[in-house]
C-alpha positions as CSV (number, residue, x, y, z in Angstrom):
1,M,-24.1,-5.0,17.9
2,N,-23.9,-4.4,14.2
3,K,-22.8,-7.0,11.4
4,T,-19.5,-7.3,10.1
5,I,-19.7,-6.7,6.5
6,L,-16.4,-6.7,5.6
7,R,-12.7,-7.3,7.2
8,A,-9.3,-7.1,5.7
9,E,-6.5,-9.2,7.2
10,K,-2.9,-9.0,7.4
11,I,-2.8,-6.8,3.9
12,N,0.7,-6.1,3.0
13,K,1.5,-4.4,-1.0
14,D,4.6,-3.7,-2.3
15,F,5.3,-1.9,-5.9
16,S,8.5,-3.1,-7.4
17,G,10.1,-4.2,-4.6
18,V,9.2,-1.0,-2.5
19,Q,6.6,-2.1,0.6
20,V,3.5,0.1,1.2
21,L,1.4,-1.5,3.2
22,F,2.6,-3.6,6.5
23,D,-0.1,-6.4,7.4
24,V,-2.9,-3.9,7.6
25,S,-6.1,-5.0,9.1
26,I,-9.7,-3.1,9.0
27,N,-13.0,-4.2,9.6
28,G,-16.5,-2.4,8.5
29,E,-19.9,-3.3,9.9
30,A,-23.4,-2.7,7.5
31,G,-24.6,1.1,9.1
32,Q,-21.1,1.9,10.4
33,V,-19.4,5.2,8.8
34,H,-15.8,4.3,9.1
35,G,-13.1,7.1,8.4
36,L,-9.7,6.4,7.3
37,I,-6.8,9.3,7.8
38,G,-3.3,9.5,7.7
39,E,-0.7,11.6,5.8
40,N,-0.4,11.6,2.1
41,G,1.4,8.3,1.4
42,A,0.6,6.7,4.3
43,G,-1.3,4.0,2.5
44,K,-5.0,4.7,2.6
45,S,-6.0,4.9,-1.2
46,T,-3.5,2.2,-1.4
47,L,-5.6,-0.1,0.6
48,M,-9.0,1.2,-0.5
49,K,-7.9,0.3,-4.2
50,I,-7.3,-3.3,-3.0
51,I,-10.6,-3.6,-1.2
52,A,-12.4,-2.2,-4.5
53,G,-10.6,-4.5,-6.7
54,F,-8.3,-1.9,-8.1
55,L,-5.2,-3.3,-7.3
56,Q,-4.2,-7.0,-5.5
57,P,-2.9,-7.6,-2.5
58,S,0.6,-8.8,-1.9
59,S,-0.6,-11.0,0.7
60,G,-3.4,-11.1,3.2
61,K,-7.3,-12.3,2.8
62,I,-10.1,-10.1,2.1
63,F,-13.9,-11.4,3.4
64,I,-17.6,-9.9,2.2
65,E,-20.2,-11.3,4.9
66,G,-17.5,-14.2,6.4
67,Q,-16.6,-15.6,2.7
68,Q,-13.1,-14.6,1.5
69,V,-12.6,-13.1,-1.6
70,N,-9.9,-12.1,-4.1
71,F,-10.8,-9.6,-6.4
72,K,-8.6,-9.4,-9.9
73,N,-10.7,-6.2,-11.2
74,P,-13.2,-3.8,-10.2
75,L,-16.0,-5.4,-11.9
76,M,-15.6,-8.1,-9.7
77,A,-15.8,-5.8,-6.7
78,K,-19.1,-4.0,-7.8
79,K,-20.6,-7.8,-8.4
80,R,-20.2,-8.3,-4.4
81,G,-21.6,-4.7,-3.7
82,I,-18.7,-2.5,-3.6
83,A,-18.3,0.9,-4.9
84,M,-15.8,3.3,-4.7
85,I,-15.2,7.4,-5.2
86,H,-12.2,8.1,-5.8
87,Q,-9.7,11.2,-4.9
88,E,-8.7,11.6,-8.5
89,L,-11.6,12.2,-10.6
90,N,-12.5,8.5,-12.4
91,L,-14.6,10.1,-15.5
92,V,-14.6,10.4,-19.3
93,E,-14.3,13.6,-19.9
94,D,-15.8,13.5,-23.6
95,L,-19.0,11.1,-22.3
96,K,-22.4,12.9,-21.2
97,V,-23.1,13.4,-17.4
98,Y,-25.8,10.2,-17.5
99,E,-23.0,7.8,-20.0
100,N,-20.6,9.0,-16.8
101,I,-23.1,7.8,-14.2
102,F,-24.4,4.6,-15.7
103,L,-20.5,3.7,-17.5
104,G,-20.3,-0.4,-17.4
105,K,-23.9,-0.7,-15.7
106,E,-26.0,0.9,-19.1
107,F,-29.9,-0.1,-19.1
108,K,-30.9,-1.6,-21.8
109,H,-34.6,-2.5,-23.9
110,R,-33.5,-6.0,-25.8
111,F,-29.9,-5.1,-27.2
112,L,-30.5,-1.2,-27.6
113,L,-29.1,1.3,-24.8
114,D,-32.1,2.2,-22.8
115,K,-30.6,6.2,-22.9
116,K,-34.1,7.7,-22.0
117,S,-34.5,5.8,-18.6
118,M,-30.9,6.5,-17.7
119,I,-31.4,10.0,-18.3
120,Q,-34.3,10.1,-15.9
121,R,-32.9,8.1,-13.3
122,S,-29.5,10.6,-13.8
123,K,-31.9,13.8,-13.0
124,E,-33.4,11.5,-9.8
125,I,-29.9,11.3,-8.6
126,L,-28.7,14.2,-9.1
127,K,-31.7,15.8,-7.5
128,E,-30.9,13.8,-4.2
129,L,-27.6,15.9,-4.8
130,G,-29.0,19.2,-4.3
131,E,-27.2,19.3,-8.2
132,E,-30.9,19.7,-10.5
133,E,-29.0,22.4,-12.5
134,I,-26.5,19.4,-13.8
135,D,-28.2,18.4,-17.5
136,P,-27.2,14.6,-17.7
137,L,-27.3,15.5,-21.4
138,E,-23.9,18.2,-20.7
139,D,-20.7,17.1,-22.0
140,M,-18.6,16.0,-18.8
141,R,-15.6,18.3,-19.9
142,N,-17.8,21.3,-19.3
143,L,-18.5,20.6,-15.5
144,S,-16.6,22.4,-13.0
145,V,-14.5,20.2,-10.7
146,A,-16.8,20.7,-7.8
147,K,-20.1,19.4,-10.5
148,K,-17.6,16.4,-11.6
149,Q,-17.3,15.6,-8.3
150,M,-20.9,15.2,-7.7
151,V,-21.2,13.2,-11.0
152,E,-18.6,10.7,-9.5
153,I,-20.7,10.6,-6.6
154,A,-23.4,10.4,-8.2
155,R,-22.4,7.2,-9.8
156,A,-21.3,5.5,-6.7
157,I,-25.0,5.8,-5.0
158,S,-26.3,4.6,-8.6
159,E,-24.8,1.1,-7.5
160,N,-26.8,1.0,-4.5
161,S,-24.2,-1.3,-3.2
162,K,-23.5,-2.8,0.3
163,I,-19.9,-0.9,1.0
164,L,-19.1,2.2,-0.3
165,I,-15.8,3.7,-0.3
166,M,-15.5,7.8,-0.1
167,D,-11.4,8.9,-1.0
168,E,-11.5,12.6,-0.2
169,P,-15.5,13.2,-1.3
170,T,-15.5,16.6,-0.1
171,S,-12.1,18.2,-1.3
172,A,-13.7,20.0,-4.6
173,L,-17.6,20.7,-2.7
174,T,-18.5,23.8,-1.3
175,E,-20.2,23.8,2.6
176,Y,-23.3,23.6,1.2
177,E,-22.9,20.8,-1.3
178,T,-20.8,18.9,1.8
179,E,-24.0,19.4,4.1
180,I,-26.2,17.4,1.4
181,L,-23.2,14.9,1.3
182,F,-23.6,14.2,4.4
183,K,-27.1,13.9,5.1
184,L,-26.9,11.2,2.3
185,I,-24.4,9.4,4.0
186,K,-26.8,9.4,7.1
187,E,-29.2,8.0,5.2
188,L,-27.0,5.1,3.5
189,K,-26.1,4.5,6.8
190,Q,-30.0,4.1,7.9
191,K,-30.2,1.5,5.2
192,G,-27.1,-0.4,6.6
193,V,-24.5,0.7,3.9
194,C,-21.0,0.1,5.3
195,I,-19.2,3.4,4.7
196,F,-15.2,3.9,4.6
197,Y,-14.5,7.5,4.6
198,V,-11.0,8.8,3.8
199,S,-10.3,12.1,4.6
200,H,-7.9,14.7,5.4
201,R,-10.5,16.8,6.9
202,L,-10.7,16.2,10.8
203,K,-13.4,18.1,11.7
204,E,-15.7,16.7,8.8
205,V,-14.6,12.8,10.3
206,K,-15.5,13.8,13.8
207,E,-18.8,14.8,12.5
208,I,-19.8,12.0,10.5
209,C,-17.7,8.9,11.2
210,D,-18.2,6.3,14.0
211,V,-15.0,4.7,14.0
212,V,-11.8,6.0,13.1
213,T,-8.8,4.0,11.6
214,V,-5.3,6.2,11.7
215,L,-2.1,4.6,9.0
216,R,1.5,5.9,9.0
217,D,3.5,4.7,6.6
218,G,1.9,1.6,5.8
219,R,1.0,0.5,9.6
220,V,-1.8,1.0,11.6
221,V,-1.4,3.3,14.6
222,G,-4.8,3.2,16.3
223,E,-8.6,2.9,15.8
224,Y,-10.9,5.0,17.9
225,D,-13.9,5.2,19.2
226,V,-14.7,9.1,17.5
227,S,-16.5,10.3,20.4
228,N,-13.5,9.5,22.4
229,V,-10.6,11.4,20.7
230,S,-10.4,14.8,19.8
231,E,-9.0,16.5,16.5
232,V,-5.9,17.6,18.2
233,E,-5.2,13.7,19.5
234,L,-6.2,12.5,15.5
235,A,-3.5,15.0,14.2
236,N,-0.4,14.0,16.3
237,A,-1.3,10.1,16.1
238,M,-1.3,10.7,12.1
239,V,2.4,12.3,12.4
240,G,3.4,10.5,15.0
241,R,4.4,14.3,16.9
242,E,2.9,17.3,18.4
243,L,1.8,19.5,15.5
244,G,1.3,22.3,17.6
245,N,0.0,25.9,16.1
246,M,-1.4,24.9,12.6
247,Y,-1.5,28.1,11.0
248,P,2.3,30.5,10.8
249,E,1.8,34.2,12.3
250,K,0.8,36.4,9.6
251,P,3.5,38.6,8.3
252,E,3.3,42.2,8.2
253,P,2.4,43.6,4.7
254,S,4.0,46.8,3.4
255,D,2.4,49.8,2.1
256,E,4.1,49.4,-0.9
257,V,1.4,48.1,-4.0
258,I,3.3,45.2,-5.9
259,L,-0.1,44.3,-8.1
260,E,-3.1,46.2,-9.0
261,V,-6.0,45.0,-11.2
262,K,-8.6,47.6,-12.1
263,N,-12.0,46.8,-13.8
264,L,-10.9,43.2,-15.0
265,N,-13.4,41.5,-17.1
266,V,-13.8,37.7,-18.4
267,P,-16.9,37.2,-20.4
268,N,-19.3,35.1,-18.2
269,F,-17.1,34.9,-15.0
270,V,-15.4,37.8,-13.7
271,E,-17.2,41.5,-13.8
272,N,-15.3,45.1,-13.1
273,A,-12.4,43.3,-10.8
274,S,-10.7,45.9,-9.0
275,F,-7.9,45.2,-6.1
276,Q,-4.4,45.7,-5.1
277,L,-1.8,43.4,-3.7
278,K,0.7,44.7,-1.4
279,K,4.3,43.3,-1.0
280,G,4.3,41.0,2.2
281,E,0.8,40.4,1.7
282,I,-0.9,37.0,1.8
283,L,-4.4,38.2,-0.2
284,G,-7.4,35.6,0.2
285,F,-10.1,35.2,-2.0
286,A,-13.4,33.4,-0.7
287,G,-16.6,32.6,-2.3
288,L,-18.6,29.5,-3.5
289,V,-18.3,27.3,-6.6
290,G,-18.7,29.3,-9.8
291,A,-18.0,32.5,-8.0
292,G,-15.5,33.6,-10.4
293,R,-12.3,33.2,-8.4
294,T,-10.5,30.3,-10.4
295,E,-11.5,32.7,-13.7
296,L,-9.8,35.8,-12.4
297,A,-6.7,34.2,-11.6
298,E,-6.6,32.0,-14.8
299,A,-7.2,35.7,-16.4
300,L,-4.1,37.2,-14.3
301,A,-1.9,34.1,-15.1
302,G,-2.5,34.3,-19.2
303,L,-4.3,31.8,-19.0
304,R,-7.9,32.9,-19.6
305,H,-9.1,35.6,-21.9
306,K,-10.1,39.5,-20.8
307,T,-12.0,41.7,-22.5
308,S,-11.1,44.8,-20.6
309,G,-9.1,45.4,-17.6
310,E,-5.7,46.9,-16.8
311,V,-3.2,44.9,-14.8
312,F,-0.4,47.1,-12.5
313,L,3.0,45.4,-11.5
314,N,5.2,48.0,-8.9
315,G,3.6,50.8,-10.9
316,K,4.2,49.6,-14.5
317,K,1.0,49.1,-16.7
318,V,1.6,45.5,-17.9
319,Q,0.2,43.3,-20.7
320,I,-0.4,39.5,-19.9
321,E,-1.8,38.2,-23.0
322,D,-0.5,34.3,-22.7
323,Y,1.2,32.2,-20.0
324,E,5.1,33.2,-21.1
325,D,3.9,37.1,-20.4
326,A,3.0,36.1,-16.9
327,K,6.0,34.5,-16.4
328,R,8.1,36.9,-18.2
329,L,6.7,39.9,-15.1
330,G,7.0,37.1,-12.1
331,I,3.7,36.1,-12.1
332,S,3.4,32.3,-11.3
333,Y,0.0,30.2,-11.0
334,L,-0.9,26.9,-9.2
335,P,-3.8,25.6,-10.4
336,E,-6.5,24.1,-8.8
337,D,-6.2,20.7,-11.0
338,R,-2.9,19.9,-10.1
339,K,-3.5,16.5,-12.6
340,L,-5.5,18.0,-15.4
341,H,-3.4,21.6,-15.5
342,G,-0.2,20.8,-13.1
343,L,1.5,18.1,-14.0
344,V,2.7,15.4,-16.9
345,L,1.3,12.3,-15.2
346,D,3.8,10.2,-17.4
347,M,6.7,12.6,-16.7
348,N,9.0,11.8,-14.1
349,I,9.5,14.4,-11.0
350,V,12.8,16.3,-12.8
351,N,11.0,16.7,-15.8
352,N,8.1,18.0,-14.4
353,I,10.0,20.5,-12.2
354,T,11.7,22.1,-15.2
355,L,9.2,22.0,-17.7
356,I,8.2,25.7,-18.2
357,S,12.1,27.1,-17.3
358,L,14.0,25.1,-19.5
359,E,15.7,27.9,-20.8
360,K,17.2,28.1,-17.3
361,Y,19.0,24.7,-18.0
362,T,19.5,25.4,-21.9
363,R,22.1,26.4,-24.0
364,F,22.4,24.4,-27.4
365,L,21.5,21.2,-24.9
366,I,19.8,20.9,-21.8
367,D,21.9,20.6,-18.7
368,R,20.3,17.5,-17.3
369,K,23.1,17.5,-14.3
370,K,21.9,21.3,-13.4
371,E,18.4,19.8,-14.0
372,I,18.9,16.8,-11.0
373,S,20.4,19.3,-8.8
374,K,18.1,22.0,-8.6
375,A,15.3,19.1,-8.6
376,S,17.0,18.2,-5.5
377,E,17.1,20.9,-3.8
378,Y,13.2,21.1,-4.3
379,K,12.8,17.6,-2.7
380,E,14.9,18.8,0.2
381,K,12.9,22.4,0.8
382,F,9.5,20.1,0.2
383,D,10.4,17.2,2.1
384,I,9.1,15.2,-1.5
385,R,9.0,11.8,-0.8
386,C,9.8,9.2,-3.5
387,R,11.8,6.7,-4.9
388,D,14.2,8.9,-6.7
389,L,13.7,11.8,-8.7
390,F,13.2,9.4,-12.0
391,Q,10.0,8.3,-10.7
392,E,6.7,9.4,-12.5
393,V,4.5,11.5,-10.9
394,R,1.7,9.8,-11.1
395,Y,2.7,7.2,-8.5
396,L,3.3,10.2,-6.2
397,S,0.8,10.7,-3.0
398,G,-1.4,13.5,-4.0
399,G,0.4,16.0,-1.6
400,N,3.5,15.0,-2.9
401,Q,2.3,15.8,-6.6
402,Q,1.5,19.1,-4.7
403,K,4.9,19.4,-3.5
404,V,6.4,18.9,-7.2
405,V,3.5,21.6,-9.1
406,L,4.4,24.0,-6.3
407,S,8.0,23.6,-7.0
408,K,7.4,24.1,-10.4
409,C,6.0,27.3,-9.9
410,L,9.0,28.6,-8.1
411,E,11.3,27.5,-11.3
412,V,10.0,31.0,-12.7
413,E,11.5,33.1,-9.5
414,P,7.9,34.5,-8.6
415,Q,7.0,38.1,-7.4
416,V,3.5,37.4,-7.3
417,L,2.6,33.4,-6.5
418,I,-1.3,32.5,-7.1
419,L,-2.5,29.6,-5.2
420,D,-6.0,27.8,-6.4
421,E,-6.9,25.3,-3.7
422,P,-3.4,24.9,-2.6
423,T,-4.2,22.2,0.3
424,R,-7.0,20.3,-1.3
425,G,-6.8,16.6,-1.0
426,I,-3.6,16.7,1.0
427,D,-2.9,15.4,4.6
428,I,-2.4,17.5,7.4
429,N,1.2,18.0,8.1
430,T,1.8,18.8,4.4
431,K,-0.8,21.6,4.9
432,Y,1.3,22.5,7.8
433,Q,5.0,22.7,5.3
434,I,2.4,24.6,2.4
435,Y,1.2,27.4,5.1
436,Q,4.7,27.5,6.8
437,F,6.3,27.9,2.9
438,I,3.9,30.8,2.2
439,A,4.4,33.0,5.4
440,G,8.0,32.4,3.8
441,F,7.5,33.4,0.5
442,V,5.4,36.6,1.4
443,K,8.5,37.7,4.2
444,E,11.1,37.9,1.6
445,G,9.1,41.1,-0.1
446,K,7.3,38.8,-2.6
447,A,3.1,38.2,-2.4
448,C,1.0,35.6,-2.5
449,I,-2.8,35.5,-3.7
450,V,-4.7,32.1,-2.2
451,I,-8.2,31.0,-3.4
452,S,-9.6,28.5,-1.3
453,S,-13.0,27.0,-0.3
454,E,-11.6,26.0,3.5
455,L,-12.4,28.6,5.2
456,Q,-10.3,28.7,8.5
457,E,-7.5,27.9,6.0
458,I,-8.3,31.3,4.5
459,I,-8.8,32.7,8.2
460,G,-5.9,31.7,9.3
461,L,-3.8,32.3,7.0
462,C,-4.6,35.9,5.1
463,N,-3.7,39.1,5.9
464,R,-7.0,40.5,4.2
465,V,-9.5,38.8,2.3
466,L,-12.0,39.3,-0.8
467,V,-15.0,37.8,-1.4
468,M,-16.4,37.1,-4.9
469,R,-20.0,36.4,-5.6
470,E,-21.2,35.6,-8.9
471,G,-18.3,37.3,-10.5
472,R,-18.1,40.5,-8.5
473,I,-15.7,41.4,-5.6
474,T,-18.6,41.8,-3.2
475,A,-16.6,42.6,0.1
476,E,-13.3,43.7,1.5
477,L,-12.6,41.9,4.9
478,I,-9.3,42.9,7.2
479,G,-8.7,42.2,11.1
480,K,-11.9,40.6,12.6
481,E,-14.2,40.9,10.1
482,I,-12.4,37.7,8.9
483,N,-14.8,35.0,10.0
484,E,-16.5,32.2,9.1
485,E,-20.2,34.2,9.2
486,E,-19.0,37.4,7.8
487,I,-17.3,35.0,4.8
488,I,-20.3,33.2,3.9
489,L,-23.0,35.8,4.2
490,Y,-21.3,38.2,1.3
491,A,-20.4,35.0,-0.1
492,T,-24.2,34.2,-0.4
493,G,-25.3,37.5,-1.1
494,I,-26.9,38.3,2.4
495,K,-25.0,41.1,2.7
496,E,-23.1,43.1,-0.2
497,R,-21.1,46.2,0.1
498,V,-19.6,48.6,-2.7
499,H,-16.1,47.2,-2.9
């Protein structure tokens, strides 16, 4: 029997009188991977932040190796061997990679920083993660979201912790990077590390975890031996009801082309991209991280400069130089990183939703009543769970933040909606809601582009799939060709056809 290394008893937490955890108890054993699942807002991240010292419980007790602890800050938790990989990246953009990895635990030689040793150790850790190409001297802001996630992981494992908390660690990773991470988790498990693994991906939980605790509305609704429970049973426990089929029936697109792109080039990212999007169609873009999918989308949304190429909307050639052009033409873009590019975290829900469409609410002054009324409609439409519409979005769960960004995108009344990783880091019920919305959106004669690293999402949603590799569209898949094997073969370059 493994040794219990952490025990949390009857943890309660409230924020400004709103209780979010109710008598939550959980144990972690040495050499065990303990999964934690639940819908957005169920309390998973809050519980883990309490264990890691980022938050203090309103009541309850935490024991490390039998000794009660009371962490006032994360540094106290680190000293007791607890490290946390956050769902939302917690890195300093203006520092270099190695400086982020060793932030707060710098190597020193007498009174000076030992930069050489930190750089060398960073290289070794990144190599363990299969990320030799990440330069420890690179500025953090220059890395992709996936590479930043790997640096976050590198920082956590550099601490040689006894308890490692992973909050959605694979949300921005490719399948290859996820495989490397799982190999590392198994090695840490063999060394006796206790790992708490928070994820919305039930397939991952089944693959990597030994036991799993399900939270719903701040309460524990069950703890399961992973080998004796199915993904469907876990999903039903999370939402408190049977979900049924995850993906809606694929809509039938018309023959009418709504968007056509010819030979679009974005320096260093996209080369001669050409494709058509039809009314009523959900078009998927698949590929590995760095394939150029996001950069192509940003160019169509006027957020990235293109050197050449033509764009036609409803058969008419259009010029898109900035986001105002795209918005005016009816093209809206939901960005990959909602916190960095989709939201103003210190603003409330109402102001975020109407931020890019204020002209609809302004004559001489902003019509606040009209603004609030529209935000209320989106709250009902997407079931945005919040204290009220004036709550700052930084205090919403990831899924509810994503619903706010989606509401903002719809405010421009788009004909074409481009969704970049629309369900990254959100729970299964919110995914279901977003999938239903996408299907309903295109049934109105509009069209949607979905960029996703989750192949099952691409397969389950899309009428047609374009695969990108190294900036080029390498294949168009339709019908039975839309399967994991074909997508991977084209994404990795094993197969290639002229598109």
